[in-house]
N, C-alpha and C positions, 0 to 999 in steps of 0.2 A: 504494500500500500504506500502511495507516495504522498508526501506533505507538500502542497504547492508553494513554490517560491517565485513563480512568475506565471503570467497569464498564458493559458494554452488556448488555441483556436482550432481544435481538431475537427475532422470530418467523421461523422458517425455512421456506421452501418449496422442495421438490425438483421439478425438471423443469418449472418455469414458464418456458419458453424465451422466449416473447414478452417477458415482464417482464425477463428477464436481458438480452436484446438491447437493450431500452430503456435499460439502464444502460451496457452495453458499447459500443454504437455511438458515442455522443458522446465517450466517454473514449478508446477505443482507435482508432477510425476516424472522426474528425470528417469529416462530409460523405460518408462511405462506409458500408459495412456489414460486420459481422463474419461473419455467417452463411455467405456463399458461400465463405469461406476455410476453413471447418471442417465439411465435409459429414458427417463421422462423428459430429458432435455435433448439428448443426442440419439435416442433410438428412432427407428422408423416410425413415422406418423406421430412423433412425440409432440405433446402440447407445449413443451418448454421452448425457449428461444435464447439467443445470445445478443449481446451488444459489443461491437468492436469500434474502438476509436483510432483513427488514422492521423498521424502527425508527421509532417515533413516527408510525405510520400511513403511512410511505413506504417504497418499495423503496430500500434504501440500499447494499447490497453484493451482488456476484455472482461466481461463478466457474464454469468448465466442467470436465467430467471425462469420461473414458472408460477402461474397463478393456480392455487388450489383452494378447496373449501375446507375450512376448519369446522369441526363439529365439537361442540361443548354442551352436552345435554341437548336441550331443545334449540339451542342457538346454532346458527350456521353463518359463517362469516367468510367472504371472499378475501383471501390473503395471498400476498406474493412472497415467495421464497427466493431470495437472491443470494448468490455466492460465487465462489471460484473467481474472485476479483483479482486480476493480475495486471502488472505493467512491466513491459520490457525494461531491463536495467538501464539501457541507454536513454530511456525517455522518462525516468523517474524524477520527481521533484518539480513537475510542471502542472500539477493539478489534473492530469489525465484520468486517473482513477476516479476522482471526484466527478468529472464530467461523464464518464462512462456509467457510473452508478446512478447519477441523476437522470440520465437518459433511460436507464432500465426502470427507474421509479416511474417516469412518465409513461413508459410502455405498459407497466403493470396497472397504473391508474386508469389508462384508457380501456383496459380489459375489465375494469370494475373492481379492482382490489381496494379494500378499505384500509387494510393494515399490511405491513411488510415485516418479514423476519430475515435476519442475517446472522450467520455464525462466523466469528472472526476471533483471532488471537489478540489483535490489537484494538481492543474496545475503545481505548482513549482516542485513537485516530478517528474512528467513526463517530465518536461523540460530537466532534466538530461539524459533522454533517447532519446532526439531528437524531442519530441512532442512540437508543437508550436501553439499558437492561430491562427486561420485561418478563412476566410470567413466572411460573413455578415449576421446578423439577426437583425430585429427590434422587440423590446418588448414594449408593451403599457399596462398601467394599467387602466381598466375600472371600474369606481366607480359610485355612485348614481348620481353625477353631469353629468357624461357622458351619463347616461341612458336617460336624458332629451333631448339629441340631436338625439337619435335613433328613428326609426319608431316603430310602434307597432309590436307585434309578431304574427300578423294575418297569419294563414296558417302554423305556426310552430308547430311541433309535435315531439314526440320521434321517432327515426328511428326504422324500423322493418327489419327483416331479408330479406324480399323481396326488400328492397331499395338498397341492396348492389350493384346491377348492375348500377343503376342510380348514386349512389355515386361514383363508380369507373369511370364512364364516366366523371363526373365533375372533379375528381382528375386528370385524364389524360389530361385535358385542361390546366393544369399548365405547363408553359414552364420551370419552375424550380421544379424538383421533383426527386424522386428515382423510377426507373422502377419497376412496380408491375404487377402481373397477377391478374385476377379477383378473383381467389381462394385465393391468398395472401391477397387481400383486405378484403374478407369475414373473414379470420382468424384474421386479425388485428382489425377489428371492433368488434370482439367477445372477445377481451382481457378483463379480469376483470378490473373494475374500469373506463372503458371508457363510458362516457355519450355522445351519438350522437343525435343531433337534426337535423331535415330537415325542409325545407319549401316546401310545396306543393301548387302549383297554377294550377287550372284546371286539376287536376289529374296527374300533372307532378312534380317531385322533381326538384326544381330550385336551391337549395343551401343546404349545410350541414355544420356542425361544430362539432368537437370532443373536449371534455374537460376530462382531467384525463387519466391516463393509469397505471393500477396496483398501486403500491406505489409511482410512479413517476408522475409528471406533474399534480398533483391535483390542481385545481383552475387555470389551464392554458388551454386556448383554443389554442391548438397546431396544429390543422389541420382544414382546411375549404376548400370549393370549391363553385363556382358559381360566377355570376356577382356581382359587388360591392354592389349595392343596395339590392340585394337578400340576400347577406351575412349579411348585417346590420340587417335585420329582425331576422336572426338566432342569432346574437349577443344579440339582445334584448330578445330573447327567453331564452337564457342561463342566462342572468342577472335576468329575472323574475323567472326562476326556482330556482336559488340560493336564491332569496328573499323568495320564497314560502317555501324553506327548512330551512329558518332561518340562512343562512350562511352570516355572516357579512363581511368576507374577500373580498377584491376586486378581480375581475377576470382579469387575465393577458392574453394578446393576442400576439401570435408570428406571424411575417409577413416576407416574403422574400422581397428582394429589388425590385422585379418586380411587387409587388402589388401596383402600383403607385396610382390607384384610391383610395384605402383604406388609403394609407399613406397620400395622400392629404387631405382626409376627416378628418382623425384624427388630422392632423396638424391644419386645419382650426377650429376645435372644441377644440383645445388646450388640447388634451388628453395627460396626462403625458406619456412620452416614451423616449426610448434611443436606440441608435444604438450600437449593440454589436457584438460579434464574434459568428460564427456558431458552433465552437467546437475546440478541439485540433486536429491537423493534422500532417501528416508526408509523405514525399515522400518515397515510397517503391521501385520504379523502376526508376532510373535516366534516362535510355534510353526512357522509356515510357513517362516520364514527358517532356523530350526534344522533343519527337515526337509531344506531345500535344502542346508544345510551338511553334513548327515550323509552325503549322497551323494558328498561329496568328501573324507571323512576316511579315513585308512588304517585297516587292521584293528587293533583293539585300542584305538581312541580312541572314547569315548562322548561324546554331547552331550545334556545334560539341561536342562530349563527349571527355573530356581530363582528364583522371584519375577520380577523384571524383567531377569534376566540368563540367558545360556546358559552353563552350566558344561561345559568340556571336560576329560575325565579320561583318563589313561593310566597304569595302575598306581597308584602313589602320587603322581603328578604331576597338577596341575590348574591351570586358569586360567578366570576368569569374564569374559564379554564382555557389556557392555550393548548396547543397540540400535545406538548409534553405532559402537562397536568392531566389532560384527558386520557392519554395513554396510561399514566400512572393510576388513574381511577379505574379504568377498565382492566388493565393487566399489570398490577403492581409487581415490582421485582421481588421474587421470593415471598410473595404474599404481604409485603410491607404495606400497611393501609393508611399511611399518613394523609394522603389526599382525600380518601374516603371519609376519614374521621373529620377532616376539616369541612368538607361539604355537609356532612350530617350535622355538625355543630352550627354551621352558618345558617342552614335552612331549617333546622329543627326537625329532621326526618331520619328515618332508618332506611338504608339502601340494602335491604335484606338479600337481594339476588345478585349483588356484586361482592367481590370482583368476579369476572369471568374466569373460567378455569380450563382453557384449551390445553392440549398436549400434542407435541409433534414427535412422533416416533422416529427412531434413528434411520429407518429406511427411506424416510421422506425428506430428510435434510439434503441440501445441495451445497 
């Protein structure tokens, strides 16, 4: 990611995927390839797209994007996932990545995205572009001690291609998820570096769990499905597999806030864990975010757009929220509710159905 020191005036190309990969591969995957890891962007008939910025006659910066639907209980929100932001070394320091990302945001906005998510190691760089930590994710570390609390791995085996439909059915049982089709599920399970185990009982797949994804999420069980006890058998299977392969590193487990049964179990067994953020996020459409908020306001509270803010009014009381505060109200980082408490005090109400609690499983990140 480049920090601008001078004004850039690049030419931008949308959906030049071969040109984007020519930039991404040597930077993100030296000696390998990005495309197989992101089939929803680079696969045949993929819904995703790329942005390439050209400077001084050369392709200089690129990023990928895809608009998906977040499901959080009854709520459905169009959301852009942006990632794989790169700039060629010779062109860094001129604001090209900033321009590329802004173009991607515009593209996502035109497709109806209300919010956007981005995953990056340099959060402080993206903060200058309006990206803020948002949402909640729980991360636990499973070690040899934790294995003693788990059941055996009876019925656990490697997933096969014909298990995709059963896995998809289990995935769709999550109230916190990204909407997928069965074909997309098949593509994601086939991404290089993904190890998927299932538990089969009486000829039926009752649970599954995915570890690794390409060069990312190695040693992380980032997606699972099934009832809590069934999933515990799969966790045991993954730990046993790592032991068989001679891998000494602990296995990390990602959980949404709605996985109450597993969260309680891990707490009772004193599994080391922490409550963290889901990713970096940004409001792309203020009107769309205001509409989303209106569905969670009690009777008598109005939400109106006023310039670059959303004004909330109840009787003679009011409070204005800019895009950052609105994001913090809807998706507070790690559940931190400072803005919600402020709104409730100012208006004298209780926002019982906030915050929203979406979750983005590892196979969906880009």
